N, C-alpha and C positions, 0 to 999 in steps of 0.2 A: 548369335545367341551367346549370352554371357554365362559364365560358370556359376553354379549355385553359391559357391563360396564367395564370389564377387558380389552377388546380389545381397547376401547377408552382411557383408562388410559395408556396402553402400547404405543398406537399411540402418545398420547401427550408426553410421556416420550422420544420417539424416535425423535419427532419433536424438543423438547426442546434441546436434545443433539446436533442435527444438527445446531440449532440456536446458541448454545453455541460455537460450533466449528467455525462457521462463524464469530462470534463476536471476538473470539481470533485471527483468521486470520486478521480481520480488525484492531485489536489492534496492532498487530505486524507490519502491513503495516503503520499505523499512526506513530508508533515509528520510523521506518526506514525512512519514508518520513520526519518526523520532524528533524531527524539527518541531512539529505541532505539539508533541508531548513534552517539549523543552527538556530533552534528555541528551545532554552532550556526550556521555559515554556511548549511547546507542548510535549517535551520529558518527562519533569517532570510529566505531566498529565497522562502518560501511566503507572506510577507506583502507588503502594498502597499509599493512602493519609496520612497514619500515619507515614510515613518515616521509618517504620521498614521493611527494604528490605535488600537484599544482592545482590550486583552487583560485579561480579569477571570478570575483563578484563585483565587477564594475567599480562604482564609487565606494564600496566597502573594502576594497583592496584585493591584492594578490597574495596568497599564502602558499609557501613552499613546504608547509607541514600541516597535517590534519590537526595536530595538537594546537598549533597557532590559530587555525580557523575556528576550532571549537572554543578556544579562549575568547575570541571575538563574539562568537555565537552566544556564549554564556553571558557575557557582559551586555550585549545588545538586546537579546530576545528572551532570556530566561527569567521572566518576572511575572507575578500574578496579574499585573495590569496589561500585559501583552497577550492578545488573543489572536493567534495565527491560524491560517488555513492554507496549506500547500496542496494543490490538486494537479498532479502530473498526468500527462496523457500524450496521445498521438506519437507514440514511440516508433522510431525508425531504428531498429537495432541491426547492426551488421556484425556478424562473427567474422573476424579476420583470419584467425587460425585457432588452434586448440586452446590457447591461453590469452588471446587478445581480442577485444571487441571494441566497437564504438557505437554511439547512439546519439540521436537528436531527440529531445523531449520538449514538449510545450509545458509551461507552468502557468497556472492561474493562481495568483497569490492574493490573500486578503489579510489585513491586520487591523484590528481595532485596538487602539491604545486608550484605555479607560482613564489613565492618569492625565495624559495630555489632551484627551477628548479629540483624537484624530482617527481618521480612516485612511488606510492606504490600500489601493487595488492596483495590481500590475500583472502584466504577462511578459514572459520571457521565454527564450530558448536555451535549454542546457545543451552544450556540446560536450559529451562525455566520452572518456576513454576508460576501458576496463581491463583488468588483468586477472586471470584465474591463478590464485596463489593457494597452494595446499588443497586443491580441489574446490575452492570457494572463490566466486567472483568478487572483486573489490574495485572500488573507484580509484583510478590512478590520476586522472586529470579531469577537471571540469571547468567550463567557462560559461558564464551567464551572459547572454545577449538580450538586453532589454528591448522590448517591442512597443509596449504602451504602458503608461503609468498615470495614476491619479493619486494625489495626496491632498486631503482636505481636513477641515475642522468642523466639528458639530457643537462646539462650545456654546454658540449662541442659540442653539435649538434648531438651527437650519444648517444643512450641509453646505459649506463654502469651500470652493477649490483654492488650494494654495499653490499646487503645481499640477499641471496636466501636460503630458508630452510623451517623449520616448523613454524618459528616465525620471527617477525621483532624486537624482543626485543633488539638486539644490533645495530639496525639501527639508524642513526642520524636523528630522526624524529623531524620536527618543531623546529629546534634549531636556 
């Protein structure tokens, strides 16, 4: 039989773990929503404050600072002609200890570029690492692993594939 104090400590630890998992889910949702709202400051706020992060986005580059990543995001995606939708799910969140966690997320992404008359659809896996800083979870590292991609044009009135495969690395994106 366990001591009542030990039961309470175990219960507190289990509740804290559930609260941490929910906080990480909400953090990822804030990040994806900020991307869709074309809000670089809100995107930046999802990452560790000290700018010592690692963000790998395949053909878009590797960034060792959240500010560098947000500058690329601002230039590439923050335009009225870019209509993005990031839909994350299938989260597998593992709490490592009181201040570290990791997760695997699926992303379903769609982008309509009304200037270039293109449509991009892709799926990828996010491999994320988180750190709890000052009581709040932040993204410390993230790596995107592309799984399926389609990039096409609708300029002729009919959707025509330009690239279909595991990545859109060779697609004429936002040119």
